[in-house]
N, C-alpha and C positions, 0 to 999 in steps of 0.2 A: 536841365535841358536833357530830354532822353536821348537814347542810344542813335535810333536813326536820325533825328535832328542834328544830333552831334556829328556824327559820321558825315552828313552831308556839308555840315560846315567845315569840317577840316579838309574834304575832299575839294571842296571849290576852294579854297584857301590854300591847297598844296602847290610846294614849290617847285618850278620847273627850273630842275638843275643849269644853272649859269645860262639863263638868258641874258648872261652877265657877261659885262665888259668884254665883246670880241675884239680882237686883235686889229689895232690899226684905223685910220680915220677913216678910210672908205668904207670898212666895214661897220663902224659908229654909224653911219649916216646911211645904212641899209634900211628899206622900209621893213616894217614886220615880217618876218619869215612864212612862208606857206609850207606847213606840215602835212604830209602826206600821209591819209589814214590807212595805214599799211605797216605791219610788222616784218620786220628782218629775222628771220630764223636759219641760225647757222647750225646744221644737222650732222653730228657726227653717227647716227644710227642708231646710238644708244637708248635706253628708255626713257630716261629723263627728258632730250628734246621731244623725243616721239610722244611722250604725253603732253607737252605741252601744245605741239602740233596738233594732237587729237582734241584738246580744249578749241583749239583757234577754228579746227574744223567745225567741230561741234555747234559752236557759237556762230559760225558764218563769219568770222573775222578774218579778211584778207591778209596773206603774209607772202612774202617771198622767201623760197626755200633754197640755202646754199648747202650743196652735199660735200661735206669735206672729204668724203671718200671717193668722190668721182676726180679723177685726173684734168676731165676737160671742164672743168666748174669755172664760174663766173669769179674773178679774184677782186676783191674788195679795195677799192681806192677810192680818192676823192671825188673823181667822176661817177663814178656808180653810185656814191652816197648822197649826191646833192650836185643841184645846178641852178640854174637861173629861168624864170617864168616870168616874160613880160616885166622883165626888169627888175622882181621879186626873188631873194634868193629861197630854194627851196630844199626842204628834207625830206627825200624820198621814203623815209621810213619813220614812223612815230615812235618805236623801241624796237631794241635789239636782243634776241636771244642768244646766248653765246652756251655750248657744251659745259663749259667752266669760264673762269675770269680771262683765259687766254688760250684759247687752243690753237694758236698759229705757232705757239713758240715765242723763244726771248728773241727782242729786237725786230718782232717781225713787223713789217710796211703795213701790213694788214692791219693788224692791230694797232698802230700807230694812226692810221687813218680812223679806225673806228673811234679810238680814244679823242682824237680831234673834233670828228663828227659830232659826237656825244655833248662835248665842251660847248662849240660853237652853237647848237641846236637845242639843248637843252634835252636831249634823248635820253631816255632812261635806259640801263640794260640789265638782264636775268643772267645771273650764273646758275644756269640750270642744276648742276651736280659739282661740287667742287670741294677739295680739302679744306678743311679749318685750318688757316694759317696767317702771319702778317699780312701777306698780300692781300688779303679781303678784310683787313681791321679784326682780327680773332687771333688770341693764341692759337699753338698747335698741340694736338690733344695731347702728347707725351710730354710738352713741355710745361702746360700749365694746368696739371690736375685735370686735363678732359677725356673723353671716353672717344672710343672708336669700337665700334663693333655692330651687331645685331641689335636691331630696334623693335625686335616682335616683341607685341604683348604690352610695350611701352606706353604712356601718355604723355603726349605733349602738351602744353597748354598756350593758349595767345596770351602775351603779354597786354599788359595797360597800354602801351604803344599801339602794339598790333589791335587791339580792341578799338582805338579813338583813330586808327589809321586804316590799312587796305582790308582788315581782316574783322572789322566788326559784324560782320553780318553771321558770325561766329559766336556761340556762348562762351564757350571756353577750352573745353578738352578736345583735342586731336587726336584721338587713339590709332595705335599702329597694328594692322591687322596681326593675327598669331593663329593660322587657320590650320596649319601643318606641323607639327610639334617635333617632326623628323628632318625639317630644313628650315634655313634661312631664307625667312620671306624680303627682308630688309635690311639695311646697310648702311650707317652714316656715321657723322663724327659731331660731339657735343662738346663746346669749349665757349670760354668765357671771351667778351670782348677784350683786346688789349687795355691795361690800364694807361698807357702813356701812347697815343695814338700819333701818327705825323704830325706836323702843324696843318691846322685846317682839317683836319680829319675827324669824322666819328663814325661810330657804328651804333645803331639803334636795333635791339633787336626785338624780332616781332613774334616769333613762337620758339618757346625752348621747352627745355625737359630736365629732370634732375640729373644730376652728373654722379653715377654710382658711385659708393663710396666716399661721397662730398655733400657736405651741406648745400654746396653751390651748385648753380645751372647753370648749362650750356644751351647757346643759340642754335636753332635749327633752321632759321630762315631770318635774317635780317637785313637792312639798309645800310652801306657801305660807300659813306660820302666824301670823296677826295679829291683833289686835283681840279675842281669843277665838274665832276661828274658823280653818278652814281648808280651801284649795283645793289641790286637785290641777290644776297648769297643764300645759296641754299646747300645745306651740306648732310643731305640725305637721300639715296638712290629711290626712286618710285616709278612704277609703271602707270599708264594710263589706267586699270581698272582699280588698283588699290583704292581702297577707301582713304587712306591718308591723303593720297594724293589729291581726290576728287572734292576730298574739303576745303584743299587750299587754293587749288587752280585758280577759283575765281577772283581770288584775292591776289595770287602772283600775276594775273592777266590786267586787272583795274590799277594795281601800283604802275606795271609796266605801259601802262597807256594811258596814266593818270586821268582814269576814268571817262575817258573821251575815245570811243571807238565804235566801228561798226559791228554788227553781231548782236547777240543777247543770249542770255542763259537764266532757265529758273529751274525749281525742281518740280516734277509733278508725279501727282499719283492719283489715280484714278479706279474704282473697282467696279468690275459689271458682276451682275449675279445671274445668271442664265438658268431657265426653264422652272421659272416662277411660275405658279399654278400647278405646274405638272410633277409628277413623281419619278424619282429616279430610281432604277435598279439597285438590289444592294449586291457588295461585294459576299461570295460566300467564302468564308475562311476554311471550309474544308475543301471544297474542291478547287479553291483558289482559281475562281472566275468568275463571272457575272451572269446568272443566268438572265436570258433575255438578248444577250449577245451572241454575236453569230458563232464566235468561238467557244460558246458553252452549253452545252446540249442539258437539255431537260427544264422542269420548271423551279421556280423558288419555292425555297423551304418555307413551310408555313410559319417558322418561328422567326424569318428573317424576311418581313415584308417591304416593299418599295418604301423610300424615304419620301416624305412631303411635310413643307414647312406646314405650321399650326399658327392659329391665330395669334395667341402667346409667342411665338418666333417673331410675326411681324411686328408684333409691338415691340419686341425686343428691338428687331432692326431699325424701327424710328426713333427708337430712346438712345442705341447707340451712336448712330448715325449723327446725330444731333449734339450728343455729348461729346464725340468725337470731330463734331465739324467736319464730316469727311461724306458728304452726299455720295449714295449708292446709286447704280444705274441698273434697274431691274428689268432684263430682258423676259419677256412673257408669253407663254404658250395658252392660250384661251382656252383649248380642248380640255387640260388638266382639271379646271373647274366643273366643265360640264360634265367631266367622267365623274369625278368626284361627288356630285349630286347624285349622277346615276347609279355608283355602287352604293349609294347611303340612302336611297328609296325615296328622296327629295329633289326640293329646289333650294336648299339652303346652302353654303359653302361659307362657313366663318372666316376663313382664309381670306376667299374675296371680301366679303365685308368689311373685313380689319383693313386690309391694303386700299379699298376704294375710300374707305373714310380718311386715311391717312395719304392719300395718293400724291399730296403736294409736298409729302417729305422724301419722296424720290423723284427719278428722273425715267422715264419710261423708253423701253425699245422693243419696237416687233420683233418677237424670233419666231414666226409663223405659227399658226395655227395648231399642226400636230407635230412640229418637230419632225416633219418626215425629210429623208434625204433626197436633194434636189439636184445630185449631179446624173450620171450614166445610171441605167436602170443597175441593181447589185445582183451579182450572183453568188448567193450567199452558200451554195453547196458545194462549195470549196471556203480554205483558210490559208491566206486572208482570201476575203471575197475580191473577186473580179468584176469588170466591168461586162454586162451581157451584150452579145451580138446579135444581130439576124441573120439570116440564111446565108447572106454575101459577104458575112464578115464585117459588117458597118455596127458601130456604136450604137446601142438604143439608149436614147438619152431620155429621161422624166420630161412631161410634154409642156410647154408653153402653159396651157390650160392649170396643169398642176400646182405648177410653179406659181402663176397668179394667183389660184385658188386660194394657196397656204399665205401669200402675204396680205390678198384683199379680204378674206373671212377671217385673219387674226384682226384686222382694223376693225371692221365693222362688229366683231365681237368685243373689244373694247369699247365701242361708243354706244352700244344697247347695253352695257354696264355701268356707263357715265364717265369713262375715263378720258381724260385730255391728255392727247399727247401728238407730237409731231409723227409725220410719215414719212418723212426723207431720211430714217435712221431705220437698218435692218442688220440683224444678226440670225441668220439662217443655220436651220439645225446642223450640227457638226461642220460649219462653216461649209456647208456644201451647196454644189452647183458652182462654185469655182473648184479651179484643178486641183485636184486629190493626188498627189504622188505616192507613189508609183503607178498606182492603178490608173487614174484618171489624169492624164497629163495635161487637157487643157479644160476650158470650161465649158460646161452645159450651154451650147449656143443659144439655148431658148432662155437663159436666163436674162440677160441685159434686156430685151424687149418688154419683161415681164417688169425689170425694174423702173423703165421707162413709162410702161403704161399706171406704175402706182407713185410714181415723183421721188424714185428713191435716189438720194444723191451721195449717201455713205454708205457703204456695208463692210463688215468686220470681216477680218481675214485672222489667220492662223499664224502669229510672227513666227512660229517653230518652224512653218512652212514658207511664209511667204513675209519675209522681215521689210521688204521695199512698197510703198504704195504704189499702186497702179489702177489705170482706168478699166472700168466693166461696164460698158455701154454708157450711160449718163452720170454713173457713180464713180468715187473713188473709193479706193479701200482704207480700209483702217485697221492696222495691223494690232493685234491684241496677244497680250503675253499669258500662258497657260500658267497659273497657279499650280504647283506639284501637291496640290491638296484635290483629291480625286472625286469626281460627281457620283460615286456609288459608294459613299461612305458617310455615315453619319456620327460616327464613335470614333477617339481615339484609337481604339485598338482595330478597329477595321482599316484606320488608314496606314497603321505601322504594319500589319500583317499583309497588308496589299503590296506596300514600299518594300518589304522585305523579298517579297515575292519577284517582285521586277526588279530588285537591284543587290541581289545575291547568288554564289554561283549554284549551279545545281545540287552539288555536294552540299551546300548549308541548306537544302528544300527550296532554293531559288529557281526561277524561269531559266537561267541560263545567257538571260542578256547580257550580264556582265562577266561572263566568261572568260575575256581577253580584252576588256575594257577597260582604258584608264579614266573614263569619264567621272567626274567627282561626286556625282549622285552614287556610285557603284560601291557597296560596303565592303567591307573587309571581313564583318562576322555579322549577322542577324542582329538586328536591335529587339530589347527588351518591349514587348509588344506592350504592358504596362507602364512604360516609361519612356519609350523611343520619341514617340511623337513630340514631349514637350522638351527631351533633354537636346534630341538631333534634328528632327523634320524643321520643328518651327524655326531654331536659329538659323538653317540653313537657307531654307524658303523666305526668311525674312532679310538675310544676307543679299542673295540674288535678288529680292525685290528690290532693295535699298540701293542696288548696285546699278540697278534703270532710274531710280528716282534721283540719284547724284549724276547722270550722264546726261543732262538735261534731254531727256527723252520723254515727249509727251504720250507715249502708247500706254494705253490702258492696260490691267491686268484684268483674268476673268478666272471667278470661281464658280459655283452651281448652287441652287437653293438649298441642294442636300447639306451642304456646307455650314448654313445657318439653322438648321433644323438640331432635334436632337441633343447633342452634347455642344452644338454649334463652334465646332472646332475653328472654322474659317477666321473666326474673329481674333483667335488665339494671336494667328500670323499678321493678321492686320494691326494689332494692339501691337507687336513687338516690332513693327515697321514705323507705327507712329512715335511710339515710344522713345526708339532709340533717335527719331529725327529730331524730337524736340528736345533730347538730351543733348544737341549737338549745334542746332540753328537758330540765332536771335529771332525775335518776333516779327523782327522787318524782312525776316526772310522765311514766309510760309509757306507750305505745299501748295502748289498749284494743282487746283481738282476740274478740269473742263470735262462737259458733256462729248458726246461721241462726234457730232459735227465740228464742234470746234478743234477738238484734236485733228480731226481729218485737214481741216483748214490751216492749222497751223502746219502740218507736214506739208501740205501743197504751199504754201508761201514759202517754205524753207528749201523746198525742192527748186524754186524759181530763183530763188536769192540765188543759191549755191551756183545754178546753173549760169545766171548772169555775171556772177564772181569770175566762173571758170571761162568765160568765152572774154573777159577781160571788158566788159562794158558795164562796170561801176568805176567811177572816180569820185574820191573824196578828200579834202582837206580842211585845215582849219588854218585862218590868218586871226590872229588875236580872238575875239570872243565871235569870231563869226566862222560856220562851219555848213561847207556846201558839199550836197550828194547829188549826183547824177549817175542815173539807170534808165534802163530801157522803158518807153511809155508802158505803164500798167502796172510795173514793178511795185510791189511793197516792199519798201528799204528796211531794215532791221538795223535798230543802232542801241549804242547804251551812253546817257549823257551824265551830267550832275545835275541834279535837283535846280529848278528854276530855268531849264532849258528851254525856250518857246520857239515855233515856228514863224518864221520871219514875215510868213503872209497873212496870217490870220492871227497870230499873236496867243493862239493855243497852246497849253504848256504840252511839252512833248511826252509822251509814254507815259508809264504808271510807275508807281513807286516800286521798287522791289531791290532789297538786299544794298539800301543807302545810296540808291542811284535811282534813275528814270531809264527804263528801257522800254523797248516795244516796236512796233509797228507803224511806217508811215506812209503814205504816195504823194508824189508829187501833186498840185491842181490840177484839175481836168486837162488835157492836152498838154502839160508840160512834164519835162523829163528831168526837169532841177529840183531839189529840195533845198531850202536855205533854213538853217536852223542858227537862233541866237544865244550864247551860253550866257550865264549870268556872268555879272562883271569881274565878280572876286576871282573867277577862273582866267582872268586874260594875264600875261606874263607879268605886270607890272604890278598887278594885286598880288598874284603868287609870290614876287620877291619880296615885296614888303611884308605879306604875311611871314614870310620864311625869317624875314631878319628879327623880327619882336614876338615870336610865336611862344617861345619857351627859354629859360634860364636855368639849365639843369648842367652837372658835371660832363667835362668834356667828352667820356667815356660813354654817354648814355645820349646825347644829343644826337639830333638826325632832322632834317628837314622833313615836314610832312606832307603827307601823299595825297595824291589827288582823292576826290570824293569815291566816296564809294559810302571720293573716299574708297574688298577684298581682291584679292586677284578673280578674274573675271572667273566666275563659276559656269561653266556650258551645262546645256540642257542634258539629260541622259536619252537613249534611245524611247523612252514611253514617257517624257516631259509632255506629250500635248495635252494634257488634262485626261486623254483619253476619251475625248466625246466632242 
């Protein structure tokens, strides 16, 4: 049985903790309870609970937050946790996140109420960060030969139980970041489970690491089952940006919700390549600027010609894309091919012929015909440039005719060359036409009518300027992450030289941007131009990109055709991202690569879903194997559910397989606001209880109920990281 199948079976059969023997005859006669699909998040303001809050927010999983630091907060009691609806007992929350095993203090009535609630309804509890002790089924580090201290640079591993349980989407290793050797970035406790648990109690470790100075391994995440309840015990601290948390956060949520929850999470990676067919000006390593730019007077040096892909580069791009299973999106400028023909005295462009023959190996995006700036008319007599004005001081805008010509001429050129592409996606030169702060604080008013004229539904924006999606006439923006591999370099030494110029102090020969900056990309000393690209820039850029990948963020990254030419340095960064990802995730959790319109649609659906959740217009609950979700008419519903879940109205299987579960979007039937789903029979409380009773026979210290089916500190971009074009 393969891992995805095995994981689905385990999760579907996972035990609800004690839907067991409720006390009293009246409760024994209760109908199957209604479990609302909402998490209770008890937040102390620390990074561990904030990290889980961010995970729920990112996935679109609803929760109610109790702020422990507020004197006016809601008190937790039986009435708050449960009630009765239509004669049926209701659990208001499907899972509970606490800062630790008991943040309320000894003999707290709130903790007693939570414990009784969890036991009655089979609700699970996550201890977001707690000390390893007998209170959670572990030896104390000082008593049992464990460890307490920094975890920087250590590598934890998913155990066999974790692999068949909530962390089956991971291959094995969970490395802890060590990005700065001068500070401790993580801290935790490593301890073995108690050899003699209390009667009926078990501890099952899901993630562990070697205990320093010992041959034993200590748990970092494990399931502690006791007193008819179950806790997921986490004994290391992490924030929402650290890769070690991002790697395990999915499994924590799936364990907590038993694989049945609203919202969904994927790992996305897409790459746009701008300026295809055009030539990009080259960085001048002597003048420390790019001839052709407004801040670089003079002509390009004859020994430093512009950078343009060759037919061989195009062949390599096809082969690379296929071998790495990562389709590239090529944003093209048709005039580049015509200029090449004119400069070479003929009608032949080998790059055009090669890409035309291989056009189906790529996805194509209109990048305008000449890459013209489509915002305000630029006054380039000053640095930085500013918007030109008329005699009355009004901003002069690039005309509608010019914008329409740039869009239409590029489409017509592609048609004449025999290319097939969709016209609803557009990347303007330098993302121009859209507002460009600080010089141009609003969109060119002539842009929206031109988008309407050509049926553009999706227009790229620069995420470093505009991270949120917004409407521009008929189109929605698709924010793109600029990669810090520059448009004006084709060689590693050029990239490193420009990087040094941007990110070192004037005393070190730099631009001075980093004189008083703490931005991560700022350098303490210049990089060696011979080795700095491979030793420093590639790992840093890959780590930044991986941070986006692991954050359930569908936004694409972009580089330029120059980075696929000459030394093809762009691939080095991409291969580092892909290689690192492959070493961490199982085959059932592949990278998701979407084209631009699908990314935009995903972001649009998420925005509508988040708005509906925030407005309290979504209700969802489970009764036995039936899940019911109600949302405003026309709202796409996001959910993650066990394999075998079907729509009750059509019998169609829900969602797509990902990370051992099924997840995706679904809408009620036309005119309806309610979606009914049927879980597989093995997910009912009776089936789960039966499965847990017969699942395994192992020593008490290693037993544990099966679980339901089923990454560095954030690195901000520096002041010049917008890929500079």
